[in-house]
Backbone as a printed PyTorch tensor [residue, N CA C, xyz], in Angstrom:
tensor([[[109.7030,  35.5160, -55.6050],
         [109.2020,  34.5850, -54.6170],
         [108.2610,  33.5750, -55.2430]],

        [[107.5180,  33.9860, -56.2530],
         [106.6060,  33.0710, -56.9300],
         [107.3700,  31.9340, -57.6010]],

        [[108.4480,  32.2730, -58.2900],
         [109.2510,  31.2340, -58.9360],
         [109.8770,  30.3080, -57.9070]],

        [[110.3230,  30.8520, -56.7850],
         [110.8800,  30.0160, -55.7260],
         [109.8160,  29.0590, -55.1860]],

        [[108.6190,  29.5830, -54.9690],
         [107.5200,  28.7710, -54.4560],
         [107.2020,  27.6240, -55.4090]],

        [[107.0800,  27.9540, -56.6990],
         [106.7370,  26.9390, -57.6930],
         [107.8780,  25.9470, -57.8980]],

        [[109.1210,  26.4290, -57.9000],
         [110.2530,  25.5250, -58.0950],
         [110.4540,  24.6110, -56.8880]],

        [[109.9770,  25.0030, -55.7340],
         [110.0800,  24.1660, -54.5290],
         [108.9330,  23.1670, -54.4540]],

        [[108.1390,  23.0700, -55.5020],
         [107.0470,  22.1000, -55.5250],
         [105.7030,  22.6870, -55.1370]],

        [[105.6480,  23.9920, -54.9760],
         [104.3890,  24.6370, -54.6280],
         [103.3870,  24.5640, -55.7730]],

        [[102.1510,  24.4520, -55.4120],
         [101.0760,  24.3280, -56.4040],
         [100.4820,  25.7090, -56.6870]],

        [[100.3830,  26.0630, -57.9480],
         [ 99.8600,  27.3730, -58.3330],
         [ 98.4130,  27.5500, -57.8730]],

        [[ 97.6060,  26.5000, -57.9540],
         [ 96.2040,  26.6370, -57.5330],
         [ 96.1050,  26.9020, -56.0350]],

        [[ 96.9860,  26.2930, -55.2200],
         [ 96.9860,  26.5770, -53.7820],
         [ 97.3950,  28.0140, -53.5140]],

        [[ 98.3310,  28.4990, -54.2890],
         [ 98.7690,  29.8780, -54.1430],
         [ 97.6460,  30.8480, -54.4900]],

        [[ 96.9120,  30.5640, -55.5450],
         [ 95.7870,  31.4240, -55.9430],
         [ 94.7210,  31.4330, -54.8590]],

        [[ 94.3950,  30.2660, -54.3050],
         [ 93.4120,  30.1960, -53.2150],
         [ 93.8910,  31.0070, -52.0250]],

        [[ 95.1700,  30.8810, -51.6670],
         [ 95.7270,  31.6390, -50.5530],
         [ 95.5860,  33.1430, -50.7910]],

        [[ 95.8510,  33.5890, -52.0070],
         [ 95.7470,  35.0220, -52.3130],
         [ 94.3070,  35.5050, -52.2390]],

        [[ 93.3390,  34.6810, -52.6750],
         [ 91.9280,  35.0460, -52.5280],
         [ 91.5430,  35.1700, -51.0590]],

        [[ 91.9980,  34.2180, -50.2500],
         [ 91.7040,  34.2450, -48.8150],
         [ 92.2890,  35.5060, -48.1930]],

        [[ 93.5220,  35.8070, -48.5200],
         [ 94.1780,  37.0020, -47.9880],
         [ 93.4270,  38.2650, -48.3900]],

        [[ 92.9700,  38.3410, -49.6280],
         [ 92.2280,  39.5080, -50.0980],
         [ 90.9210,  39.6760, -49.3320]],

        [[ 90.1630,  38.5880, -49.1430],
         [ 88.8930,  38.6830, -48.4180],
         [ 89.1290,  39.0830, -46.9650]],

        [[ 90.1360,  38.5270, -46.3410],
         [ 90.4370,  38.9090, -44.9630],
         [ 90.8140,  40.3800, -44.8810]],

        [[ 91.5630,  40.8620, -45.8420],
         [ 91.9070,  42.2860, -45.8690],
         [ 90.6650,  43.1460, -46.0550]],

        [[ 89.7310,  42.7010, -46.8840],
         [ 88.4800,  43.4440, -47.0790],
         [ 87.6910,  43.5040, -45.7760]],

        [[ 87.6410,  42.3880, -45.0650],
         [ 86.8940,  42.3870, -43.8080],
         [ 87.6120,  43.2330, -42.7560]],

        [[ 88.9190,  43.1910, -42.7150],
         [ 89.6570,  44.0450, -41.7920],
         [ 89.4020,  45.5230, -42.0960]],

        [[ 89.3630,  45.8740, -43.3770],
         [ 89.0760,  47.2520, -43.7630],
         [ 87.6630,  47.6380, -43.3550]],

        [[ 86.7210,  46.7280, -43.5220],
         [ 85.3350,  46.9600, -43.0970],
         [ 85.2950,  47.2680, -41.5990]],

        [[ 85.9730,  46.4640, -40.7950],
         [ 85.9910,  46.6840, -39.3480],
         [ 86.6460,  48.0110, -39.0030]],

        [[ 87.7370,  48.3360, -39.6840],
         [ 88.4180,  49.6180, -39.4570],
         [ 87.4990,  50.7800, -39.7860]],

        [[ 86.7830,  50.6960, -40.9000],
         [ 85.8500,  51.7600, -41.2920],
         [ 84.7180,  51.9170, -40.2830]],

        [[ 84.3410,  50.8470, -39.6090],
         [ 83.2940,  50.8900, -38.5840],
         [ 83.8440,  51.3310, -37.2300]],

        [[ 85.1600,  51.4780, -37.1490],
         [ 85.7790,  51.8670, -35.8820],
         [ 85.8720,  50.7180, -34.8970]],

        [[ 85.8670,  49.4790, -35.3870],
         [ 85.9200,  48.3080, -34.5210],
         [ 87.3460,  47.7550, -34.4670]],

        [[ 87.7710,  47.4140, -33.2760],
         [ 89.0880,  46.8050, -33.1000],
         [ 88.9790,  45.3110, -33.3460]],

        [[ 90.0330,  44.7290, -33.8810],
         [ 90.0020,  43.3100, -34.2060],
         [ 91.3690,  42.6830, -33.9550]],

        [[ 91.3610,  41.3570, -33.9180],
         [ 92.5870,  40.5770, -33.8280],
         [ 92.5460,  39.5050, -34.9090]],

        [[ 93.6950,  39.2460, -35.5110],
         [ 93.8090,  38.1860, -36.5050],
         [ 94.3650,  36.9540, -35.8110]],

        [[ 93.6840,  35.8320, -35.9640],
         [ 94.0950,  34.5570, -35.3930],
         [ 94.2730,  33.5700, -36.5350]],

        [[ 95.2730,  32.7520, -36.4120],
         [ 95.5580,  31.8030, -37.4850],
         [ 95.6530,  32.6180, -38.7760]],

        [[ 95.7620,  31.9940, -39.8950],
         [ 95.8170,  32.8210, -41.0990],
         [ 94.4460,  33.2230, -41.6260]],

        [[ 93.3680,  32.6620, -41.0820],
         [ 92.0670,  32.8840, -41.7130],
         [ 90.9380,  33.2380, -40.7590]],

        [[ 91.2470,  33.6570, -39.5380],
         [ 90.2050,  33.9670, -38.5540],
         [ 90.4680,  35.3550, -37.9640]],

        [[ 89.4040,  36.1420, -37.8990],
         [ 89.4550,  37.4600, -37.2780],
         [ 88.4120,  37.4980, -36.1770]],

        [[ 88.7820,  37.9700, -34.9980],
         [ 87.8040,  38.1990, -33.9360],
         [ 87.6880,  39.6980, -33.7110]],

        [[ 86.4890,  40.1240, -33.3140],
         [ 86.2630,  41.5400, -33.0490],
         [ 85.1110,  41.6790, -32.0610]],

        [[ 85.1410,  42.7780, -31.3120],
         [ 84.0820,  43.0570, -30.3490],
         [ 83.0700,  43.9910, -30.9740]],

        [[ 81.7940,  43.6260, -30.7750],
         [ 80.6890,  44.4350, -31.2870],
         [ 79.5040,  44.2060, -30.3760]],

        [[ 78.9160,  45.2820, -29.9040],
         [ 77.7100,  45.2020, -29.0890],
         [ 77.8890,  44.2600, -27.8910]],

        [[ 78.9820,  44.4180, -27.1780],
         [ 79.2830,  43.6620, -25.9540],
         [ 79.5400,  42.1770, -26.1800]],

        [[ 79.8100,  41.7630, -27.4030],
         [ 80.1190,  40.3680, -27.7000],
         [ 81.3770,  40.2880, -28.5570]],

        [[ 82.0300,  39.1580, -28.4840],
         [ 83.1600,  38.8980, -29.3600],
         [ 82.6860,  38.0140, -30.5040]],

        [[ 82.8440,  38.5090, -31.7090],
         [ 82.4450,  37.7950, -32.9190],
         [ 83.6720,  37.1950, -33.5920]],

        [[ 83.4150,  36.2520, -34.4770],
         [ 84.4820,  35.5910, -35.2070],
         [ 84.1190,  35.5720, -36.6920]],

        [[ 85.0560,  35.9810, -37.5210],
         [ 84.9020,  35.9180, -38.9760],
         [ 85.9050,  34.9020, -39.4870]],

        [[ 85.4230,  33.9680, -40.2970],
         [ 86.3000,  32.9240, -40.8160],
         [ 86.1610,  32.8390, -42.3230]],

        [[ 87.3010,  32.6920, -42.9570],
         [ 87.3250,  32.6190, -44.4130],
         [ 88.3890,  31.6090, -44.8070]],

        [[ 87.9520,  30.4340, -45.2380],
         [ 88.9000,  29.3650, -45.5440],
         [ 88.8390,  28.9070, -46.9920]],

        [[ 87.9200,  29.4200, -47.7360],
         [ 87.7230,  29.0150, -49.1260],
         [ 87.4830,  30.2770, -49.9420]],

        [[ 87.9140,  30.3250, -51.1890],
         [ 87.7770,  31.5550, -51.9660],
         [ 86.3460,  32.0840, -52.1060]],

        [[ 85.3580,  31.2530, -51.9360],
         [ 83.9880,  31.7140, -52.1450],
         [ 83.0790,  31.5030, -50.9450]],

        [[ 83.6170,  31.2490, -49.7710],
         [ 82.7910,  30.8890, -48.6200],
         [ 83.2450,  31.6490, -47.3900]],

        [[ 82.3240,  32.3750, -46.7460],
         [ 82.6500,  33.1200, -45.5360],
         [ 81.6780,  32.7440, -44.4280]],

        [[ 82.1320,  32.9510, -43.2040],
         [ 81.3100,  32.6220, -42.0450],
         [ 81.5070,  33.6950, -40.9730]],

        [[ 80.3950,  34.2020, -40.4350],
         [ 80.4050,  35.1230, -39.3020],
         [ 79.7240,  34.4090, -38.1440]],

        [[ 80.3840,  34.3710, -36.9870],
         [ 79.8500,  33.6220, -35.8570],
         [ 79.8340,  34.4510, -34.5810]],

        [[ 78.8260,  34.2050, -33.7870],
         [ 78.7820,  34.6690, -32.4020],
         [ 79.0080,  33.4160, -31.5660]],

        [[ 80.2480,  33.1970, -31.1130],
         [ 80.5530,  31.9280, -30.4370],
         [ 80.1810,  31.9320, -28.9560]],

        [[ 79.8100,  30.7650, -28.4890],
         [ 79.6370,  30.4890, -27.0540],
         [ 78.8390,  31.5510, -26.3190]],

        [[ 77.6560,  31.8860, -26.8380],
         [ 76.8890,  32.9390, -26.1750],
         [ 76.0300,  32.4150, -25.0270]],

        [[ 75.8670,  31.1040, -24.9190],
         [ 75.1230,  30.5500, -23.7870],
         [ 75.4940,  29.0900, -23.5870]],

        [[ 75.5670,  28.6840, -22.3130],
         [ 75.7930,  27.2850, -21.9740],
         [ 74.4840,  26.5280, -22.1700]],

        [[ 74.5580,  25.3460, -22.7500],
         [ 73.3230,  24.6110, -23.0420],
         [ 73.2960,  23.2310, -22.4050]],

        [[ 73.9720,  23.0560, -21.2790],
         [ 73.9800,  21.7620, -20.6000],
         [ 72.6210,  21.3600, -20.0430]],

        [[ 71.8660,  22.3140, -19.5560],
         [ 70.6260,  21.9660, -18.8420],
         [ 69.3760,  22.4690, -19.5580]],

        [[ 69.3710,  22.4050, -20.8760],
         [ 68.2040,  22.8650, -21.6390],
         [ 67.1080,  21.8120, -21.6150]],

        [[ 65.8660,  22.2970, -21.5440],
         [ 64.7300,  21.3890, -21.6780],
         [ 64.2780,  21.3680, -23.1410]],

        [[ 63.3050,  20.5410, -23.4290],
         [ 62.8380,  20.3770, -24.8160],
         [ 62.2860,  21.6810, -25.3850]],

        [[ 61.6520,  22.4850, -24.5560],
         [ 61.0530,  23.7390, -25.0300],
         [ 62.1220,  24.6930, -25.5780]],

        [[ 63.2830,  24.7170, -24.9490],
         [ 64.3670,  25.5900, -25.4180],
         [ 64.8510,  25.1380, -26.7970]],

        [[ 64.9380,  23.8370, -27.0090],
         [ 65.3630,  23.3210, -28.3060],
         [ 64.3160,  23.5920, -29.3790]],

        [[ 63.0520,  23.6010, -28.9990],
         [ 61.9850,  23.9560, -29.9460],
         [ 62.1370,  25.4190, -30.3530]],

        [[ 62.4180,  26.2800, -29.3880],
         [ 62.6480,  27.6940, -29.6880],
         [ 63.8030,  27.8670, -30.6670]],

        [[ 64.8840,  27.1590, -30.4280],
         [ 66.0390,  27.2390, -31.3210],
         [ 65.6610,  26.7680, -32.7180]],

        [[ 64.9330,  25.6920, -32.8040],
         [ 64.5020,  25.1710, -34.1050],
         [ 63.6110,  26.1760, -34.8310]],

        [[ 62.7020,  26.8220, -34.0990],
         [ 61.8260,  27.8360, -34.6950],
         [ 62.6270,  29.0280, -35.2080]],

        [[ 63.5990,  29.4790, -34.4280],
         [ 64.4370,  30.5990, -34.8700],
         [ 65.2480,  30.2240, -36.1070]],

        [[ 65.7880,  29.0270, -36.1230],
         [ 66.5440,  28.5840, -37.2970],
         [ 65.6600,  28.5430, -38.5350]],

        [[ 64.4240,  28.1110, -38.3760],
         [ 63.4950,  28.0630, -39.5090],
         [ 63.1020,  29.4680, -39.9530]],

        [[ 62.9760,  30.3820, -39.0200],
         [ 62.5830,  31.7530, -39.3340],
         [ 63.7020,  32.5050, -40.0360]],

        [[ 64.9060,  32.4120, -39.5070],
         [ 66.0260,  33.1990, -40.0480],
         [ 66.6690,  32.5790, -41.2800]],

        [[ 66.6100,  31.2880, -41.4060],
         [ 67.1080,  30.5330, -42.5640],
         [ 68.5990,  30.7250, -42.8570]],

        [[ 69.0710,  31.9360, -43.0270],
         [ 70.4740,  32.1510, -43.4160],
         [ 71.4290,  32.0930, -42.2360]],

        [[ 70.9210,  32.2340, -41.0370],
         [ 71.7280,  32.1070, -39.8260],
         [ 71.1440,  30.9620, -38.9950]],

        [[ 72.0190,  30.2750, -38.2870],
         [ 71.5910,  29.1240, -37.4960],
         [ 72.1950,  29.1920, -36.1050]],

        [[ 71.3950,  28.7900, -35.1240],
         [ 71.9190,  28.5610, -33.7820],
         [ 72.3110,  27.0920, -33.7380]],

        [[ 73.5570,  26.8350, -33.3750],
         [ 74.0660,  25.4690, -33.3470],
         [ 74.7150,  25.1970, -31.9940]],

        [[ 74.7340,  23.9290, -31.6380],
         [ 75.3970,  23.5020, -30.4110],
         [ 76.8150,  23.0910, -30.7640]],

        [[ 77.7760,  23.6420, -30.0370],
         [ 79.1690,  23.2580, -30.1940],
         [ 79.7190,  22.9740, -28.8020]],

        [[ 79.9950,  21.7260, -28.5340],
         [ 80.3930,  21.3500, -27.1790],
         [ 79.2230,  21.5600, -26.2440]],

        [[ 79.4300,  22.3480, -25.2180],
         [ 78.3700,  22.6390, -24.2430],
         [ 77.8120,  24.0390, -24.3970]],

        [[ 78.0260,  24.6590, -25.5380],
         [ 77.5570,  26.0300, -25.6970],
         [ 76.8480,  26.2240, -27.0300]],

        [[ 76.1060,  27.3250, -27.1040],
         [ 75.3970,  27.6930, -28.3250],
         [ 76.1900,  28.7490, -29.0850]],

        [[ 76.1680,  28.6250, -30.3910],
         [ 76.7840,  29.5770, -31.3000],
         [ 75.7390,  29.9890, -32.3080]],

        [[ 75.8740,  31.2010, -32.8510],
         [ 75.0850,  31.5990, -34.0210],
         [ 76.0730,  31.7200, -35.1730]],

        [[ 75.6960,  31.1450, -36.2880],
         [ 76.5740,  31.1440, -37.4520],
         [ 75.8060,  31.5840, -38.6900]],

        [[ 76.3680,  32.5360, -39.4190],
         [ 75.8430,  32.9740, -40.7190],
         [ 76.9110,  32.6240, -41.7360]],

        [[ 76.5770,  31.7430, -42.6570],
         [ 77.5280,  31.2810, -43.6570],
         [ 76.9630,  31.5520, -45.0460]],

        [[ 77.8240,  31.9930, -45.9420],
         [ 77.3540,  32.2830, -47.2870],
         [ 78.4920,  32.1530, -48.2930]],

        [[ 78.1060,  32.0120, -49.5260],
         [ 79.0650,  32.0230, -50.6230],
         [ 79.1620,  33.4340, -51.1770]],

        [[ 80.3560,  33.8150, -51.6080],
         [ 80.6070,  35.1360, -52.1640],
         [ 81.3190,  34.9520, -53.5060]],

        [[ 80.7770,  35.5880, -54.5220],
         [ 81.3920,  35.5150, -55.8580],
         [ 81.6520,  36.9370, -56.3400]],

        [[ 82.7770,  37.4640, -55.9610],
         [ 83.1280,  38.8270, -56.3270],
         [ 83.3320,  39.6590, -55.0870]],

        [[ 83.9430,  40.8070, -55.2770],
         [ 84.2340,  41.6360, -54.1140],
         [ 83.5040,  42.9720, -54.1300]],

        [[ 82.5670,  43.1410, -55.0500],
         [ 81.7720,  44.3600, -55.0100],
         [ 80.6260,  44.1590, -54.0170]],

        [[ 80.2360,  45.1920, -53.3860],
         [ 79.1270,  45.1790, -52.4280],
         [ 79.4150,  44.3390, -51.1770]],

        [[ 80.6840,  44.1930, -50.8130],
         [ 81.0100,  43.4080, -49.6260],
         [ 80.5960,  44.1170, -48.3470]],

        [[ 80.7720,  45.4100, -48.2750],
         [ 80.4110,  46.1320, -47.0560],
         [ 78.9300,  45.9690, -46.7130]],

        [[ 78.0070,  46.1250, -47.6730],
         [ 76.5950,  45.8700, -47.3470],
         [ 76.3390,  44.4120, -46.9480]],

        [[ 77.0620,  43.4790, -47.5600],
         [ 76.9100,  42.0750, -47.1760],
         [ 77.3670,  41.8750, -45.7370]],

        [[ 78.5150,  42.4280, -45.3690],
         [ 79.0090,  42.3090, -44.0000],
         [ 78.0330,  42.9470, -43.0210]],

        [[ 77.4790,  44.1180, -43.3680],
         [ 76.4600,  44.7630, -42.5240],
         [ 75.2680,  43.8400, -42.3090]],

        [[ 74.7900,  43.2450, -43.3810],
         [ 73.6310,  42.3520, -43.3080],
         [ 73.9220,  41.1490, -42.4270]],

        [[ 75.0780,  40.5530, -42.6240],
         [ 75.4410,  39.3880, -41.8200],
         [ 75.4700,  39.7330, -40.3350]],

        [[ 76.1010,  40.8340, -40.0040],
         [ 76.2110,  41.2430, -38.6050],
         [ 74.8480,  41.5800, -38.0210]],

        [[ 74.0220,  42.2830, -38.7810],
         [ 72.6820,  42.6350, -38.2990],
         [ 71.8160,  41.4030, -38.0710]],

        [[ 71.8770,  40.4450, -38.9690],
         [ 71.0560,  39.2430, -38.8110],
         [ 71.4960,  38.4330, -37.5970]],

        [[ 72.7920,  38.2760, -37.4030],
         [ 73.2760,  37.5380, -36.2320],
         [ 72.8700,  38.2650, -34.9480]],

        [[ 73.0260,  39.5770, -34.9170],
         [ 72.6050,  40.3610, -33.7430],
         [ 71.1050,  40.2250, -33.4940]],

        [[ 70.3080,  40.3640, -34.5460],
         [ 68.8540,  40.2530, -34.3970],
         [ 68.4430,  38.8730, -33.9130]],

        [[ 69.0700,  37.8410, -34.4390],
         [ 68.7490,  36.4810, -34.0170],
         [ 69.0900,  36.2770, -32.5420]],

        [[ 70.2210,  36.7980, -32.1190],
         [ 70.6230,  36.6990, -30.7180],
         [ 69.5950,  37.3870, -29.8090]],

        [[ 69.1890,  38.5890, -30.1560],
         [ 68.2250,  39.3160, -29.3240],
         [ 66.8490,  38.6490, -29.3440]],

        [[ 66.4610,  38.1090, -30.4710],
         [ 65.2120,  37.3640, -30.5450],
         [ 65.2830,  36.1210, -29.6550]],

        [[ 66.4070,  35.4610, -29.6470],
         [ 66.6000,  34.2990, -28.7810],
         [ 66.4330,  34.7020, -27.3050]],

        [[ 67.0210,  35.8270, -26.9120],
         [ 66.9060,  36.2930, -25.5310],
         [ 65.4710,  36.6490, -25.1620]],

        [[ 64.7090,  37.1930, -26.1120],
         [ 63.3160,  37.5790, -25.8330],
         [ 62.4240,  36.3710, -25.5870]],

        [[ 62.7570,  35.2460, -26.1860],
         [ 61.9040,  34.0590, -26.0270],
         [ 62.2870,  33.3520, -24.7980]]])
């Protein structure tokens, strides 16, 4: 199949990137399975899963870049200035995770670069814990 792909004009570097993406997605799927979490694969590079009464999204589109998101956790159409100050303070405090506005809703996003596949499970744990903690801190304020 590799020779067919290359002879049909396929680019070897694109194939290598695709294989890295597939490997990382498989690692994250295995992580979710080990945690006993059910998940769904969407598109070739997005996984959604339920955790702590929320649906999370894991995205991996580049060989060294991953993103864990808590999408659309609150509508933000009628926010006052004080709420935006709170969001700014949380973003400054957490640094690695950010609350962002997408359309009319708020999302929390943790994005990072990954160079290697050792210690991925602790990294995934950390990402999930930070997003959860940021969400609960947001609710407390």
